[in-house]
Biopython code that builds the backbone (N, CA, C, O; Angstrom):
import numpy as np
from Bio.PDB.StructureBuilder import StructureBuilder

atoms = [
    (1, "MET", "N", (21.733, 42.219, 5.290)),
    (1, "MET", "CA", (21.732, 42.642, 3.900)),
    (1, "MET", "C", (22.537, 41.637, 3.072)),
    (1, "MET", "O", (23.550, 41.107, 3.529)),
    (2, "ILE", "N", (22.073, 41.389, 1.863)),
    (2, "ILE", "CA", (22.740, 40.432, 0.987)),
    (2, "ILE", "C", (23.880, 41.133, 0.253)),
    (2, "ILE", "O", (23.706, 42.202, -0.332)),
    (3, "ASP", "N", (25.033, 40.509, 0.301)),
    (3, "ASP", "CA", (26.211, 41.051, -0.365)),
    (3, "ASP", "C", (26.111, 40.776, -1.865)),
    (3, "ASP", "O", (26.004, 39.614, -2.258)),
    (4, "PRO", "N", (26.142, 41.808, -2.715)),
    (4, "PRO", "CA", (26.036, 41.598, -4.175)),
    (4, "PRO", "C", (27.114, 40.660, -4.732)),
    (4, "PRO", "O", (26.884, 39.950, -5.711)),
    (5, "GLN", "N", (28.285, 40.665, -4.100)),
    (5, "GLN", "CA", (29.346, 39.774, -4.579)),
    (5, "GLN", "C", (28.922, 38.315, -4.420)),
    (5, "GLN", "O", (29.170, 37.498, -5.306)),
    (6, "HIS", "N", (28.280, 37.983, -3.289)),
    (6, "HIS", "CA", (27.815, 36.621, -3.071)),
    (6, "HIS", "C", (26.701, 36.247, -4.045)),
    (6, "HIS", "O", (26.609, 35.098, -4.476)),
    (7, "MET", "N", (25.857, 37.215, -4.389)),
    (7, "MET", "CA", (24.803, 36.962, -5.368)),
    (7, "MET", "C", (25.424, 36.638, -6.727)),
    (7, "MET", "O", (24.994, 35.707, -7.407)),
    (8, "ASN", "N", (26.432, 37.411, -7.113)),
    (8, "ASN", "CA", (27.110, 37.169, -8.388)),
    (8, "ASN", "C", (27.781, 35.797, -8.407)),
    (8, "ASN", "O", (27.714, 35.082, -9.407)),
    (9, "GLU", "N", (28.424, 35.435, -7.302)),
    (9, "GLU", "CA", (29.073, 34.134, -7.208)),
    (9, "GLU", "C", (28.040, 33.009, -7.290)),
    (9, "GLU", "O", (28.277, 31.984, -7.930)),
    (10, "GLY", "N", (26.896, 33.210, -6.639)),
    (10, "GLY", "CA", (25.830, 32.212, -6.680)),
    (10, "GLY", "C", (25.294, 32.024, -8.091)),
    (10, "GLY", "O", (25.068, 30.897, -8.532)),
    (11, "MET", "N", (25.092, 33.136, -8.798)),
    (11, "MET", "CA", (24.604, 33.056, -10.183)),
    (11, "MET", "C", (25.637, 32.393, -11.081)),
    (11, "MET", "O", (25.287, 31.620, -11.973)),
    (12, "GLU", "N", (26.901, 32.693, -10.849)),
    (12, "GLU", "CA", (27.969, 32.077, -11.620)),
    (12, "GLU", "C", (27.991, 30.564, -11.382)),
    (12, "GLU", "O", (28.173, 29.790, -12.322)),
    (13, "ASN", "N", (27.807, 30.148, -10.138)),
    (13, "ASN", "CA", (27.765, 28.721, -9.816)),
    (13, "ASN", "C", (26.586, 28.041, -10.492)),
    (13, "ASN", "O", (26.724, 26.938, -11.021)),
    (14, "LEU", "N", (25.426, 28.693, -10.479)),
    (14, "LEU", "CA", (24.251, 28.123, -11.148)),
    (14, "LEU", "C", (24.481, 27.981, -12.646)),
    (14, "LEU", "O", (24.082, 26.985, -13.250)),
    (15, "THR", "N", (25.116, 28.964, -13.236)),
    (15, "THR", "CA", (25.426, 28.916, -14.666)),
    (15, "THR", "C", (26.391, 27.775, -14.967)),
    (15, "THR", "O", (26.217, 27.052, -15.948)),
    (16, "GLN", "N", (27.402, 27.614, -14.130)),
    (16, "GLN", "CA", (28.359, 26.523, -14.319)),
    (16, "GLN", "C", (27.683, 25.165, -14.157)),
    (16, "GLN", "O", (27.992, 24.234, -14.901)),
    (17, "MET", "N", (26.772, 25.035, -13.203)),
    (17, "MET", "CA", (26.056, 23.774, -13.002)),
    (17, "MET", "C", (25.176, 23.450, -14.205)),
    (17, "MET", "O", (25.124, 22.301, -14.643)),
    (18, "ALA", "N", (24.495, 24.442, -14.734)),
    (18, "ALA", "CA", (23.649, 24.231, -15.907)),
    (18, "ALA", "C", (24.495, 23.826, -17.105)),
    (18, "ALA", "O", (24.098, 22.958, -17.882)),
    (19, "ASP", "N", (25.641, 24.442, -17.256)),
    (19, "ASP", "CA", (26.551, 24.107, -18.354)),
    (19, "ASP", "C", (27.052, 22.673, -18.212)),
    (19, "ASP", "O", (27.135, 21.944, -19.201)),
    (20, "LEU", "N", (27.383, 22.269, -17.000)),
    (20, "LEU", "CA", (27.848, 20.905, -16.752)),
    (20, "LEU", "C", (26.739, 19.898, -17.052)),
    (20, "LEU", "O", (26.998, 18.864, -17.669)),
    (21, "GLU", "N", (25.518, 20.182, -16.627)),
    (21, "GLU", "CA", (24.398, 19.286, -16.911)),
    (21, "GLU", "C", (24.194, 19.134, -18.413)),
    (21, "GLU", "O", (23.938, 18.032, -18.898)),
    (22, "TRP", "N", (24.307, 20.234, -19.149)),
    (22, "TRP", "CA", (24.151, 20.185, -20.594)),
    (22, "TRP", "C", (25.249, 19.321, -21.215)),
    (22, "TRP", "O", (24.975, 18.517, -22.106)),
    (23, "LYS", "N", (26.491, 19.482, -20.749)),
    (23, "LYS", "CA", (27.606, 18.693, -21.277)),
    (23, "LYS", "C", (27.420, 17.205, -20.992)),
    (23, "LYS", "O", (27.736, 16.369, -21.839)),
    (24, "VAL", "N", (26.911, 16.868, -19.807)),
    (24, "VAL", "CA", (26.655, 15.471, -19.473)),
    (24, "VAL", "C", (25.573, 14.906, -20.398)),
    (24, "VAL", "O", (25.702, 13.788, -20.895)),
    (25, "ASP", "N", (24.514, 15.676, -20.625)),
    (25, "ASP", "CA", (23.451, 15.223, -21.526)),
    (25, "ASP", "C", (23.986, 14.967, -22.937)),
    (25, "ASP", "O", (23.633, 13.972, -23.570)),
    (26, "VAL", "N", (24.830, 15.860, -23.418)),
    (26, "VAL", "CA", (25.422, 15.696, -24.744)),
    (26, "VAL", "C", (26.313, 14.454, -24.779)),
    (26, "VAL", "O", (26.264, 13.680, -25.735)),
    (27, "ALA", "N", (27.122, 14.265, -23.742)),
    (27, "ALA", "CA", (28.009, 13.095, -23.681)),
    (27, "ALA", "C", (27.204, 11.799, -23.657)),
    (27, "ALA", "O", (27.574, 10.825, -24.312)),
    (28, "VAL", "N", (26.113, 11.785, -22.908)),
    (28, "VAL", "CA", (25.263, 10.590, -22.842)),
    (28, "VAL", "C", (24.688, 10.285, -24.224)),
    (28, "VAL", "O", (24.680, 9.131, -24.653)),
    (29, "GLN", "N", (24.214, 11.303, -24.912)),
    (29, "GLN", "CA", (23.663, 11.083, -26.258)),
    (29, "GLN", "C", (24.734, 10.570, -27.221)),
    (29, "GLN", "O", (24.460, 9.687, -28.035)),
    (30, "GLU", "N", (25.938, 11.110, -27.136)),
    (30, "GLU", "CA", (27.017, 10.653, -28.002)),
    (30, "GLU", "C", (27.397, 9.209, -27.695)),
    (30, "GLU", "O", (27.642, 8.427, -28.613)),
    (31, "LEU", "N", (27.448, 8.846, -26.414)),
    (31, "LEU", "CA", (27.763, 7.472, -26.048)),
    (31, "LEU", "C", (26.656, 6.516, -26.489)),
    (31, "LEU", "O", (26.938, 5.398, -26.921)),
    (32, "ARG", "N", (25.411, 6.946, -26.382)),
    (32, "ARG", "CA", (24.305, 6.099, -26.862)),
    (32, "ARG", "C", (24.398, 5.899, -28.374)),
    (32, "ARG", "O", (24.090, 4.819, -28.878)),
    (33, "GLU", "N", (24.818, 6.923, -29.090)),
    (33, "GLU", "CA", (24.997, 6.789, -30.541)),
    (33, "GLU", "C", (26.116, 5.791, -30.855)),
    (33, "GLU", "O", (26.001, 4.998, -31.790)),
    (34, "ILE", "N", (27.190, 5.833, -30.076)),
    (34, "ILE", "CA", (28.275, 4.871, -30.257)),
    (34, "ILE", "C", (27.765, 3.459, -30.011)),
    (34, "ILE", "O", (28.072, 2.543, -30.774)),
    (35, "LEU", "N", (26.986, 3.281, -28.947)),
    (35, "LEU", "CA", (26.413, 1.961, -28.670)),
    (35, "LEU", "C", (25.527, 1.511, -29.827)),
    (35, "LEU", "O", (25.552, 0.348, -30.230)),
    (36, "LYS", "N", (24.752, 2.441, -30.348)),
    (36, "LYS", "CA", (23.848, 2.109, -31.455)),
    (36, "LYS", "C", (24.642, 1.644, -32.674)),
    (36, "LYS", "O", (24.309, 0.629, -33.284)),
    (37, "VAL", "N", (25.675, 2.376, -33.022)),
    (37, "VAL", "CA", (26.451, 2.069, -34.220)),
    (37, "VAL", "C", (27.275, 0.799, -34.058)),
    (37, "VAL", "O", (27.290, -0.057, -34.943)),
    (38, "TYR", "N", (27.957, 0.682, -32.930)),
    (38, "TYR", "CA", (28.912, -0.413, -32.779)),
    (38, "TYR", "C", (28.352, -1.665, -32.128)),
    (38, "TYR", "O", (29.014, -2.703, -32.120)),
    (39, "HIS", "N", (27.147, -1.589, -31.581)),
    (39, "HIS", "CA", (26.594, -2.801, -30.978)),
    (39, "HIS", "C", (25.227, -3.130, -31.553)),
    (39, "HIS", "O", (25.066, -4.144, -32.232)),
    (40, "TYR", "N", (24.252, -2.291, -31.290)),
    (40, "TYR", "CA", (22.884, -2.634, -31.658)),
    (40, "TYR", "C", (22.716, -2.795, -33.163)),
    (40, "TYR", "O", (22.119, -3.770, -33.620)),
    (41, "ASN", "N", (23.237, -1.847, -33.935)),
    (41, "ASN", "CA", (23.120, -1.980, -35.389)),
    (41, "ASN", "C", (23.911, -3.171, -35.901)),
    (41, "ASN", "O", (23.464, -3.866, -36.814)),
    (42, "ALA", "N", (25.069, -3.413, -35.329)),
    (42, "ALA", "CA", (25.914, -4.521, -35.783)),
    (42, "ALA", "C", (25.233, -5.866, -35.530)),
    (42, "ALA", "O", (25.297, -6.757, -36.377)),
    (43, "ILE", "N", (24.580, -6.024, -34.371)),
    (43, "ILE", "CA", (23.947, -7.309, -34.094)),
    (43, "ILE", "C", (22.654, -7.484, -34.889)),
    (43, "ILE", "O", (22.158, -8.602, -35.029)),
    (44, "ASN", "N", (22.112, -6.390, -35.407)),
    (44, "ASN", "CA", (20.898, -6.469, -36.220)),
    (44, "ASN", "C", (21.205, -6.428, -37.709)),
    (44, "ASN", "O", (20.289, -6.341, -38.527)),
    (45, "GLY", "N", (22.472, -6.488, -38.068)),
    (45, "GLY", "CA", (22.850, -6.520, -39.477)),
    (45, "GLY", "C", (22.929, -5.177, -40.160)),
    (45, "GLY", "O", (23.042, -5.122, -41.384)),
    (46, "PHE", "N", (22.871, -4.079, -39.401)),
    (46, "PHE", "CA", (22.928, -2.749, -40.009)),
    (46, "PHE", "C", (24.286, -2.087, -39.862)),
    (46, "PHE", "O", (24.480, -0.957, -40.310)),
    (47, "GLY", "N", (25.221, -2.777, -39.241)),
    (47, "GLY", "CA", (26.541, -2.194, -39.008)),
    (47, "GLY", "C", (27.392, -2.179, -40.258)),
    (47, "GLY", "O", (27.069, -2.821, -41.258)),
    (48, "THR", "N", (28.466, -1.448, -40.188)),
    (48, "THR", "CA", (29.432, -1.399, -41.276)),
    (48, "THR", "C", (30.124, -2.752, -41.384)),
    (48, "THR", "O", (30.546, -3.301, -40.366)),
    (49, "PRO", "N", (30.253, -3.305, -42.589)),
    (49, "PRO", "CA", (30.952, -4.587, -42.710)),
    (49, "PRO", "C", (32.345, -4.509, -42.092)),
    (49, "PRO", "O", (33.074, -3.540, -42.307)),
    (50, "GLY", "N", (32.706, -5.522, -41.331)),
    (50, "GLY", "CA", (34.004, -5.556, -40.668)),
    (50, "GLY", "C", (34.037, -4.852, -39.332)),
    (50, "GLY", "O", (35.075, -4.832, -38.672)),
    (51, "THR", "N", (32.907, -4.265, -38.911)),
    (51, "THR", "CA", (32.855, -3.588, -37.624)),
    (51, "THR", "C", (32.882, -4.617, -36.500)),
    (51, "THR", "O", (32.151, -5.607, -36.534)),
    (52, "LEU", "N", (33.721, -4.376, -35.519)),
    (52, "LEU", "CA", (33.781, -5.273, -34.375)),
    (52, "LEU", "C", (32.635, -4.961, -33.418)),
    (52, "LEU", "O", (32.340, -3.797, -33.145)),
    (53, "ASN", "N", (32.011, -5.986, -32.926)),
    (53, "ASN", "CA", (30.935, -5.797, -31.952)),
    (53, "ASN", "C", (31.510, -5.676, -30.557)),
    (53, "ASN", "O", (32.562, -6.240, -30.256)),
    (54, "MET", "N", (30.804, -4.928, -29.696)),
    (54, "MET", "CA", (31.156, -4.878, -28.288)),
    (54, "MET", "C", (30.490, -6.067, -27.617)),
    (54, "MET", "O", (29.413, -6.504, -28.023)),
    (55, "SER", "N", (31.137, -6.579, -26.593)),
    (55, "SER", "CA", (30.524, -7.691, -25.872)),
    (55, "SER", "C", (29.290, -7.196, -25.130)),
    (55, "SER", "O", (29.178, -6.015, -24.801)),
    (56, "ALA", "N", (28.372, -8.110, -24.875)),
    (56, "ALA", "CA", (27.141, -7.762, -24.167)),
    (56, "ALA", "C", (27.452, -7.219, -22.772)),
    (56, "ALA", "O", (26.748, -6.333, -22.288)),
    (57, "ASP", "N", (28.495, -7.736, -22.119)),
    (57, "ASP", "CA", (28.871, -7.248, -20.782)),
    (57, "ASP", "C", (29.273, -5.777, -20.820)),
    (57, "ASP", "O", (28.892, -5.000, -19.944)),
    (58, "VAL", "N", (30.036, -5.402, -21.829)),
    (58, "VAL", "CA", (30.482, -4.009, -21.959)),
    (58, "VAL", "C", (29.284, -3.105, -22.212)),
    (58, "VAL", "O", (29.164, -2.032, -21.621)),
    (59, "VAL", "N", (28.407, -3.549, -23.090)),
    (59, "VAL", "CA", (27.221, -2.751, -23.415)),
    (59, "VAL", "C", (26.346, -2.570, -22.186)),
    (59, "VAL", "O", (25.868, -1.466, -21.924)),
    (60, "THR", "N", (26.131, -3.637, -21.434)),
    (60, "THR", "CA", (25.309, -3.559, -20.222)),
    (60, "THR", "C", (25.911, -2.585, -19.221)),
    (60, "THR", "O", (25.189, -1.776, -18.637)),
    (61, "LYS", "N", (27.216, -2.650, -19.014)),
    (61, "LYS", "CA", (27.863, -1.746, -18.071)),
    (61, "LYS", "C", (27.772, -0.291, -18.534)),
    (61, "LYS", "O", (27.546, 0.610, -17.726)),
    (62, "LEU", "N", (27.948, -0.069, -19.829)),
    (62, "LEU", "CA", (27.831, 1.297, -20.352)),
    (62, "LEU", "C", (26.410, 1.826, -20.209)),
    (62, "LEU", "O", (26.211, 2.979, -19.826)),
    (63, "GLU", "N", (25.425, 0.990, -20.515)),
    (63, "GLU", "CA", (24.030, 1.423, -20.373)),
    (63, "GLU", "C", (23.708, 1.751, -18.917)),
    (63, "GLU", "O", (23.014, 2.729, -18.638)),
    (64, "ASN", "N", (24.210, 0.936, -17.991)),
    (64, "ASN", "CA", (23.982, 1.209, -16.565)),
    (64, "ASN", "C", (24.631, 2.522, -16.154)),
    (64, "ASN", "O", (24.044, 3.302, -15.404)),
    (65, "LEU", "N", (25.831, 2.765, -16.640)),
    (65, "LEU", "CA", (26.517, 4.019, -16.343)),
    (65, "LEU", "C", (25.745, 5.209, -16.902)),
    (65, "LEU", "O", (25.546, 6.209, -16.211)),
    (66, "LEU", "N", (25.316, 5.098, -18.143)),
    (66, "LEU", "CA", (24.557, 6.181, -18.758)),
    (66, "LEU", "C", (23.255, 6.429, -18.010)),
    (66, "LEU", "O", (22.859, 7.576, -17.803)),
    (67, "GLY", "N", (22.594, 5.355, -17.607)),
    (67, "GLY", "CA", (21.365, 5.501, -16.844)),
    (67, "GLY", "C", (21.593, 6.202, -15.521)),
    (67, "GLY", "O", (20.781, 7.026, -15.102)),
    (68, "SER", "N", (22.702, 5.877, -14.857)),
    (68, "SER", "CA", (22.987, 6.509, -13.565)),
    (68, "SER", "C", (23.327, 7.996, -13.735)),
    (68, "SER", "O", (23.068, 8.797, -12.837)),
    (69, "LEU", "N", (23.897, 8.358, -14.864)),
    (69, "LEU", "CA", (24.199, 9.770, -15.116)),
    (69, "LEU", "C", (22.921, 10.587, -15.322)),
    (69, "LEU", "O", (22.877, 11.775, -15.001)),
    (70, "LEU", "N", (21.892, 9.946, -15.856)),
    (70, "LEU", "CA", (20.663, 10.666, -16.144)),
    (70, "LEU", "C", (19.738, 10.785, -14.930)),
    (70, "LEU", "O", (18.838, 11.625, -14.916)),
    (71, "LYS", "N", (19.961, 9.939, -13.904)),
    (71, "LYS", "CA", (19.121, 10.020, -12.700)),
    (71, "LYS", "C", (19.498, 11.267, -11.923)),
    (71, "LYS", "O", (20.676, 11.587, -11.760)),
    (72, "LYS", "N", (18.489, 11.955, -11.453)),
    (72, "LYS", "CA", (18.756, 13.200, -10.721)),
    (72, "LYS", "C", (18.146, 13.146, -9.364)),
    (72, "LYS", "O", (18.262, 14.101, -8.596)),
]
sb = StructureBuilder()
sb.init_structure("model")
sb.init_model(0)
sb.init_chain("A")
sb.init_seg("    ")
for serial, (resi, resn, name, xyz) in enumerate(atoms, 1):
    if name == "N":
        sb.init_residue(resn, " ", resi, " ")
    sb.init_atom(name, np.array(xyz, "f"), 0.0, 1.0, " ", f" {name:<3s}", serial, name[0])
structure = sb.get_structure()
């Protein structure tokens, strides 16, 4: 027989996992927006005057990290 307490714990774990996945997705989108504002727009002339650009190495590493977070 299945113990109801274990079922509740399992559902709680699933809820926590879904919440974590949602938070990761939000963080990835926010980081991509930062990359857009501080790198891509700046190198294309759409950045805020005086905005410092990120180096291409930093951008590449961040994109790789973001990509690895999205792989499931």
